TORTI-397644 format. One record per residue (C-alpha): z, y, x. Coordinates in nm, 3 decimals. Layout:
N
+---------+---------+---------+
!       w !       v !       u !
+---------+---------+---------+
!       Z !       Y !       X !
...
+---------+---------+---------+
***
This chain:
370
+---------+---------+---------+
!       w !       v !       u !
+---------+---------+---------+
!  -3.227 !  -2.267 !  -4.930 !
!  -3.375 !  -2.083 !  -4.628 !
!  -3.311 !  -1.755 !  -4.813 !
!  -2.952 !  -1.837 !  -4.876 !
!  -2.908 !  -1.932 !  -4.503 !
!  -3.068 !  -1.604 !  -4.394 !
!  -2.836 !  -1.415 !  -4.636 !
!  -2.536 !  -1.588 !  -4.489 !
!  -2.622 !  -1.503 !  -4.143 !
!  -2.677 !  -1.130 !  -4.230 !
!  -2.346 !  -1.125 !  -4.401 !
!  -2.163 !  -1.274 !  -4.100 !
!  -2.341 !  -1.017 !  -3.870 !
!  -2.224 !  -0.743 !  -4.098 !
!  -1.874 !  -0.876 !  -4.114 !
!  -1.872 !  -0.889 !  -3.725 !
!  -2.006 !  -0.532 !  -3.701 !
!  -1.730 !  -0.408 !  -3.951 !
!  -1.464 !  -0.585 !  -3.749 !
!  -1.595 !  -0.443 !  -3.421 !
!  -1.610 !  -0.093 !  -3.566 !
!  -1.255 !  -0.111 !  -3.718 !
!  -0.975 !   0.071 !  -3.561 !
!  -0.725 !  -0.147 !  -3.395 !
!  -0.364 !  -0.048 !  -3.374 !
!  -0.218 !  -0.159 !  -3.042 !
!   0.166 !  -0.196 !  -3.034 !
!   0.331 !  -0.083 !  -2.716 !
!   0.577 !  -0.368 !  -2.765 !
!   0.303 !  -0.617 !  -2.727 !
!   0.342 !  -0.882 !  -2.450 !
!  -0.013 !  -0.801 !  -2.330 !
!   0.100 !  -0.487 !  -2.153 !
!   0.137 !  -0.517 !  -1.789 !
!   0.368 !  -0.241 !  -1.625 !
!   0.382 !  -0.114 !  -1.277 !
!   0.760 !  -0.112 !  -1.278 !
!   1.061 !  -0.187 !  -1.498 !
!   1.140 !   0.171 !  -1.580 !
!   0.999 !   0.166 !  -1.945 !
!   1.140 !   0.083 !  -2.284 !
!   1.060 !   0.094 !  -2.656 !
!   1.258 !   0.369 !  -2.831 !
!   1.240 !   0.599 !  -3.141 !
!   1.173 !   0.960 !  -3.074 !
!   1.118 !   1.232 !  -3.337 !
!   1.014 !   0.988 !  -3.600 !
!   0.790 !   0.765 !  -3.397 !
!   0.839 !   0.429 !  -3.239 !
!   0.719 !   0.485 !  -2.891 !
!   0.691 !   0.375 !  -2.533 !
!   0.911 !   0.562 !  -2.290 !
!   0.765 !   0.529 !  -1.938 !
!   0.864 !   0.667 !  -1.608 !
!   0.629 !   0.725 !  -1.319 !
!   0.400 !   0.411 !  -1.310 !
!   0.123 !   0.251 !  -1.505 !
!   0.071 !   0.029 !  -1.801 !
!  -0.245 !  -0.184 !  -1.867 !
!  -0.331 !  -0.367 !  -2.183 !
!  -0.473 !  -0.677 !  -2.057 !
!  -0.733 !  -0.912 !  -2.235 !
!  -0.878 !  -0.617 !  -2.436 !
!  -1.223 !  -0.492 !  -2.342 !
!  -1.355 !  -0.144 !  -2.427 !
!  -1.692 !   0.026 !  -2.346 !
!  -1.782 !   0.266 !  -2.630 !
!  -1.593 !   0.400 !  -2.919 !
!  -1.261 !   0.597 !  -2.994 !
!  -0.921 !   0.596 !  -2.812 !
!  -0.646 !   0.796 !  -2.986 !
!  -0.282 !   0.825 !  -2.929 !
!   0.018 !   1.053 !  -2.951 !
!   0.211 !   1.166 !  -2.639 !
!   0.514 !   1.380 !  -2.564 !
!   0.631 !   1.522 !  -2.229 !
!   0.874 !   1.792 !  -2.098 !
!   0.802 !   2.114 !  -1.924 !
!   0.789 !   1.966 !  -1.580 !
!   0.524 !   1.902 !  -1.309 !
!   0.357 !   1.572 !  -1.397 !
!   0.023 !   1.401 !  -1.453 !
!  -0.015 !   1.163 !  -1.752 !
!  -0.345 !   1.004 !  -1.814 !
!  -0.540 !   0.747 !  -2.030 !
!  -0.741 !   0.500 !  -1.833 !
!  -1.056 !   0.317 !  -1.974 !
!  -1.335 !   0.098 !  -1.865 !
!  -1.088 !  -0.024 !  -1.614 !
!  -1.239 !  -0.272 !  -1.363 !
!  -0.931 !  -0.335 !  -1.164 !
!  -0.629 !  -0.133 !  -1.024 !
!  -0.852 !   0.095 !  -0.813 !
!  -1.170 !   0.144 !  -1.019 !
!  -1.173 !   0.313 !  -1.365 !
!  -1.237 !   0.623 !  -1.568 !
!  -0.938 !   0.858 !  -1.640 !
!  -0.850 !   1.152 !  -1.851 !
!  -0.512 !   1.321 !  -1.771 !
!  -0.310 !   1.626 !  -1.863 !
!  -0.114 !   1.869 !  -1.635 !
!   0.166 !   2.000 !  -1.846 !
!   0.279 !   2.229 !  -1.569 !
!  -0.072 !   2.401 !  -1.586 !
!  -0.040 !   2.467 !  -1.959 !
!  -0.274 !   2.751 !  -2.065 !
!  -0.456 !   2.740 !  -1.727 !
!  -0.821 !   2.632 !  -1.652 !
!  -0.687 !   2.312 !  -1.498 !
!  -0.451 !   2.211 !  -1.765 !
!  -0.630 !   1.877 !  -1.787 !
!  -0.887 !   1.661 !  -1.596 !
!  -1.158 !   1.410 !  -1.642 !
!  -1.211 !   1.217 !  -1.323 !
!  -1.349 !   0.880 !  -1.214 !
!  -1.152 !   0.676 !  -0.969 !
!  -1.343 !   0.475 !  -0.708 !
!  -1.163 !   0.247 !  -0.469 !
!  -0.830 !   0.390 !  -0.560 !
!  -0.935 !   0.755 !  -0.497 !
!  -0.920 !   1.015 !  -0.777 !
!  -1.186 !   1.280 !  -0.747 !
!  -1.019 !   1.591 !  -0.907 !
!  -1.132 !   1.814 !  -0.613 !
!  -1.491 !   1.734 !  -0.681 !
!  -1.481 !   1.758 !  -1.064 !
!  -1.347 !   2.082 !  -1.204 !
!  -1.451 !   2.342 !  -1.453 !
!  -1.682 !   2.304 !  -1.739 !
!  -1.758 !   1.937 !  -1.824 !
!  -1.441 !   1.824 !  -1.658 !
!  -1.140 !   2.022 !  -1.798 !
!  -1.053 !   2.321 !  -2.018 !
!  -0.762 !   2.554 !  -2.070 !
!  -0.501 !   2.429 !  -2.320 !
!  -0.142 !   2.544 !  -2.421 !
!   0.073 !   2.247 !  -2.471 !
!   0.380 !   2.185 !  -2.687 !
!   0.677 !   2.059 !  -2.491 !
!   0.900 !   1.784 !  -2.625 !
!   0.690 !   1.750 !  -2.920 !
!   0.418 !   1.501 !  -3.030 !
!   0.058 !   1.586 !  -2.933 !
!  -0.238 !   1.394 !  -3.065 !
!  -0.522 !   1.306 !  -2.828 !
!  -0.858 !   1.152 !  -2.903 !
!  -1.139 !   1.041 !  -2.677 !
!  -1.484 !   0.959 !  -2.817 !
!  -1.681 !   0.765 !  -2.551 !
!  -2.057 !   0.686 !  -2.585 !
!  -2.234 !   0.549 !  -2.288 !
!  -2.230 !   0.809 !  -2.019 !
!  -2.086 !   1.093 !  -2.241 !
!  -1.745 !   1.168 !  -2.374 !
!  -1.570 !   1.426 !  -2.595 !
!  -1.185 !   1.501 !  -2.562 !
!  -0.988 !   1.633 !  -2.865 !
!  -0.628 !   1.757 !  -2.835 !
!  -0.444 !   1.821 !  -3.164 !
!  -0.752 !   1.979 !  -3.322 !
!  -0.955 !   1.678 !  -3.428 !
!  -1.244 !   1.891 !  -3.565 !
!  -1.361 !   2.069 !  -3.241 !
!  -1.375 !   1.894 !  -2.910 !
!  -1.184 !   2.067 !  -2.628 !
!  -1.402 !   1.917 !  -2.358 !
!  -1.749 !   1.776 !  -2.349 !
!  -1.815 !   1.558 !  -2.046 !
!  -2.190 !   1.526 !  -2.019 !
!  -2.175 !   1.249 !  -1.743 !
!  -1.915 !   0.988 !  -1.688 !
!  -1.938 !   0.914 !  -1.331 !
!  -1.888 !   0.544 !  -1.311 !
!  -2.140 !   0.294 !  -1.428 !
!  -2.119 !   0.216 !  -1.805 !
!  -1.932 !  -0.119 !  -1.851 !
!  -1.663 !  -0.273 !  -2.055 !
!  -1.313 !  -0.280 !  -1.915 !
!  -0.944 !  -0.260 !  -1.993 !
!  -0.746 !   0.045 !  -2.126 !
!  -0.418 !   0.172 !  -1.995 !
!  -0.198 !   0.460 !  -1.908 !
!  -0.059 !   0.626 !  -1.594 !
!   0.202 !   0.893 !  -1.526 !
!   0.327 !   1.055 !  -1.225 !
!   0.611 !   1.276 !  -1.127 !
!   0.787 !   1.255 !  -1.462 !
!   0.839 !   1.043 !  -1.772 !
!   0.616 !   1.044 !  -2.079 !
!   0.640 !   0.900 !  -2.429 !
!   0.342 !   0.734 !  -2.595 !
!   0.286 !   0.635 !  -2.959 !
!   0.035 !   0.539 !  -3.227 !
!  -0.238 !   0.392 !  -2.999 !
!  -0.540 !   0.318 !  -3.189 !
!  -0.872 !   0.195 !  -3.038 !
!  -1.202 !   0.167 !  -3.216 !
!  -1.463 !  -0.024 !  -3.015 !
!  -1.804 !   0.074 !  -3.134 !
!  -2.149 !   0.140 !  -2.996 !
!  -2.225 !   0.352 !  -3.311 !
!  -1.979 !   0.642 !  -3.259 !
!  -2.136 !   0.984 !  -3.275 !
!  -2.037 !   1.291 !  -3.064 !
!  -2.057 !   1.632 !  -3.214 !
!  -2.191 !   1.780 !  -2.899 !
!  -2.573 !   1.724 !  -2.879 !
!  -2.707 !   1.543 !  -2.576 !
!  -2.908 !   1.769 !  -2.349 !
!  -3.082 !   1.682 !  -2.021 !
!  -2.855 !   1.732 !  -1.712 !
!  -2.948 !   2.015 !  -1.506 !
!  -3.115 !   1.956 !  -1.170 !
!  -2.954 !   2.051 !  -0.842 !
!  -3.033 !   2.404 !  -0.716 !
!  -3.353 !   2.433 !  -0.511 !
!  -3.285 !   2.373 !  -0.140 !
!  -3.003 !   2.115 !  -0.223 !
!  -2.986 !   1.797 !  -0.013 !
!  -3.025 !   1.546 !  -0.278 !
!  -3.018 !   1.233 !  -0.074 !
!  -2.782 !   1.163 !   0.212 !
!  -2.772 !   0.879 !   0.467 !
!  -2.413 !   0.765 !   0.476 !
!  -2.261 !   0.556 !   0.752 !
!  -2.005 !   0.286 !   0.772 !
!  -1.628 !   0.393 !   0.758 !
!  -1.526 !   0.521 !   1.097 !
!  -1.221 !   0.661 !   1.272 !
!  -1.274 !   1.039 !   1.280 !
!  -1.048 !   1.082 !   1.587 !
!  -1.270 !   0.834 !   1.785 !
!  -1.584 !   0.984 !   1.667 !
!  -1.488 !   1.343 !   1.759 !
!  -1.350 !   1.223 !   2.099 !
!  -1.695 !   1.048 !   2.163 !
!  -1.885 !   1.356 !   2.061 !
!  -1.681 !   1.570 !   2.299 !
!  -1.750 !   1.318 !   2.586 !
!  -2.112 !   1.310 !   2.478 !
!  -2.083 !   0.935 !   2.429 !
!  -2.145 !   0.901 !   2.062 !
!  -2.378 !   0.615 !   1.998 !
!  -2.577 !   0.650 !   1.667 !
!  -2.717 !   0.299 !   1.711 !
!  -2.369 !   0.156 !   1.649 !
!  -2.366 !   0.275 !   1.292 !
!  -2.502 !   0.123 !   0.977 !
!  -2.655 !   0.350 !   0.711 !
!  -2.721 !   0.346 !   0.347 !
!  -2.889 !   0.605 !   0.126 !
!  -2.698 !   0.771 !  -0.156 !
!  -2.811 !   1.028 !  -0.416 !
!  -2.608 !   1.329 !  -0.520 !
!  -2.493 !   1.406 !  -0.879 !
!  -2.646 !   1.683 !  -1.086 !
!  -2.388 !   1.917 !  -0.939 !
!  -2.529 !   1.853 !  -0.591 !
!  -2.212 !   1.671 !  -0.477 !
!  -2.206 !   1.332 !  -0.333 !
!  -1.884 !   1.143 !  -0.410 !
!  -1.804 !   0.956 !  -0.094 !
!  -1.534 !   0.735 !  -0.247 !
!  -1.809 !   0.506 !  -0.363 !
!  -1.864 !   0.394 !  -0.013 !
!  -1.556 !   0.177 !  -0.001 !
!  -1.189 !   0.156 !   0.032 !
!  -1.048 !   0.351 !   0.325 !
!  -0.786 !   0.257 !   0.571 !
!  -0.527 !   0.465 !   0.761 !
!  -0.751 !   0.457 !   1.077 !
!  -1.092 !   0.457 !   0.904 !
!  -1.089 !   0.739 !   0.662 !
!  -1.420 !   0.912 !   0.740 !
!  -1.795 !   0.869 !   0.732 !
!  -2.085 !   1.035 !   0.873 !
!  -2.343 !   1.187 !   0.627 !
!  -2.676 !   1.291 !   0.755 !
!  -3.023 !   1.411 !   0.672 !
!  -3.338 !   1.489 !   0.878 !
!  -3.564 !   1.779 !   0.846 !
!  -3.884 !   1.905 !   1.020 !
!  -3.898 !   2.281 !   1.125 !
!  -4.235 !   2.443 !   1.201 !
!  -4.071 !   2.647 !   1.478 !
!  -3.755 !   2.701 !   1.656 !
!  -3.531 !   2.901 !   1.435 !
!  -3.165 !   2.965 !   1.333 !
!  -3.130 !   2.863 !   0.968 !
!  -2.819 !   2.921 !   0.739 !
!  -2.698 !   2.602 !   0.590 !
!  -2.446 !   2.635 !   0.310 !
!  -2.217 !   2.340 !   0.248 !
!  -1.897 !   2.218 !   0.081 !
!  -1.683 !   1.921 !   0.184 !
!  -1.347 !   1.747 !   0.106 !
!  -1.124 !   1.727 !   0.301 !
!  -1.218 !   1.773 !   0.670 !
!  -1.565 !   1.822 !   0.834 !
!  -1.734 !   1.836 !   1.174 !
!  -2.102 !   1.944 !   1.158 !
!  -2.350 !   1.840 !   1.422 !
!  -2.713 !   1.958 !   1.485 !
!  -2.921 !   1.732 !   1.705 !
!  -2.597 !   1.593 !   1.857 !
!  -2.434 !   1.921 !   1.916 !
!  -2.092 !   1.983 !   1.767 !
!  -2.122 !   2.319 !   1.591 !
!  -1.838 !   2.354 !   1.346 !
!  -1.505 !   2.203 !   1.227 !
!  -1.326 !   2.280 !   0.906 !
!  -1.025 !   2.183 !   0.705 !
!  -1.026 !   2.199 !   0.320 !
!  -0.729 !   1.978 !   0.261 !
!  -0.504 !   2.036 !  -0.032 !
!  -0.240 !   2.294 !   0.049 !
!  -0.362 !   2.333 !   0.402 !
!  -0.404 !   2.714 !   0.381 !
!  -0.123 !   2.808 !   0.147 !
!   0.090 !   2.631 !  -0.117 !
!  -0.146 !   2.720 !  -0.402 !
!  -0.457 !   2.599 !  -0.216 !
!  -0.630 !   2.330 !  -0.406 !
!  -0.912 !   2.222 !  -0.176 !
!  -1.174 !   2.208 !  -0.445 !
!  -1.532 !   2.149 !  -0.333 !
!  -1.788 !   2.431 !  -0.342 !
!  -2.045 !   2.616 !  -0.132 !
!  -1.772 !   2.813 !   0.056 !
!  -1.890 !   2.753 !   0.410 !
!  -2.204 !   2.851 !   0.612 !
!  -2.325 !   2.738 !   0.952 !
!  -2.632 !   2.869 !   1.128 !
!  -2.827 !   2.560 !   1.247 !
!  -3.003 !   2.611 !   1.576 !
!  -3.328 !   2.410 !   1.477 !
!  -3.589 !   2.321 !   1.721 !
!  -3.961 !   2.283 !   1.636 !
!  -4.026 !   1.936 !   1.499 !
!  -3.761 !   1.686 !   1.392 !
!  -3.398 !   1.770 !   1.359 !
!  -3.090 !   1.559 !   1.251 !
!  -2.793 !   1.725 !   1.088 !
!  -2.474 !   1.515 !   1.063 !
!  -2.154 !   1.587 !   0.885 !
!  -1.850 !   1.381 !   0.975 !
!  -1.636 !   1.396 !   0.650 !
!  -1.273 !   1.280 !   0.646 !
!  -1.057 !   1.226 !   0.333 !
!  -0.696 !   1.297 !   0.297 !
!  -0.616 !   1.340 !  -0.071 !
!  -0.767 !   1.433 !  -0.402 !
!  -1.141 !   1.370 !  -0.360 !
!  -1.391 !   1.277 !  -0.095 !
!  -1.725 !   1.449 !  -0.111 !
!  -1.991 !   1.656 !   0.044 !
!  -2.277 !   1.899 !  -0.062 !
!  -2.527 !   2.113 !   0.106 !
!  -2.816 !   2.339 !   0.052 !
!  -3.056 !   2.596 !   0.213 !
!  -3.142 !   2.932 !   0.060 !
!  -3.496 !   2.863 !   0.104 !
!  -3.710 !   2.586 !   0.254 !
!  -3.964 !   2.815 !   0.420 !
!  -4.085 !   2.649 !   0.740 !
!  -3.874 !   2.327 !   0.664 !
!  -3.947 !   1.990 !   0.526 !
!  -3.684 !   1.738 !   0.442 !
!  -3.777 !   1.388 !   0.556 !
!  -3.730 !   1.094 !   0.295 !
+---------+---------+---------+
***
């Protein structure tokens, strides 16, 4: 009898696993969809029943996804737009997203993986290999997209289901279950044949490798303040009345690229859309030391309370093509004194990603404080 009971339990477990691993077709006409506006409808387009959706979002409520496969068909016109699939959605302002840029067809930024923290997409922080890849799209035709998600990694396939177009070695948000959905901006999109396979047993074709370490000399841990008003802070600095004791600080580590995504700190307001980031280091003598850094979108750099530099890296701030992506594009020579030094960066966000990174060419005569 015990053997029979054990067999039944094993059979039930196997059936549950099979059900869990089975692809589920999700109809866009289901009442479980929640839409951001009324500009959507079910229609027939080029042989497929589909959802037509104008700029907005759609969330499939009550369905939880962590690992597995998401695949769907989409069609769009040759216009400027951003259409994405959302997964591991925690709420309206926190989720993972992969989206396409049809107007950048054939270019390196034809598509994008980005996390969204507190309503802020980070596309200016995540670009190039591991986040996007060139692709030439078909317009007003059906395109098939497949995402394979496993813990912190993901592969993206477009039309070619044999070779992944993009391998994402590190999804930036914590691994968790969440809802799935779609977003579109600037123009309409059509979506069809949504199939989701929740499974912890999916396999990626790209072998997992250890993530690279940040370059030597990189600031790998920053102290980050509460949200502040940048105008007030700069005014206080100019009046030499900035009071560091009024700020609360927390320690945050950078990603493998050396970038710290400041959107994790919390939701911004119109007035409070900046934070101070700082680190301390000891110098064995008085010296001028080049410090390379990147930021998004605006920065003010202080050394031992002295305001040295102000920069603007905002999207389209320099010309209409300017993206404002982050990189080690700026250098300031720090007037270090012998002994302890504090370096502060006031980083303000406007649009497209909020981040900071910094490094020294060498650490000769320097020692970072924990």
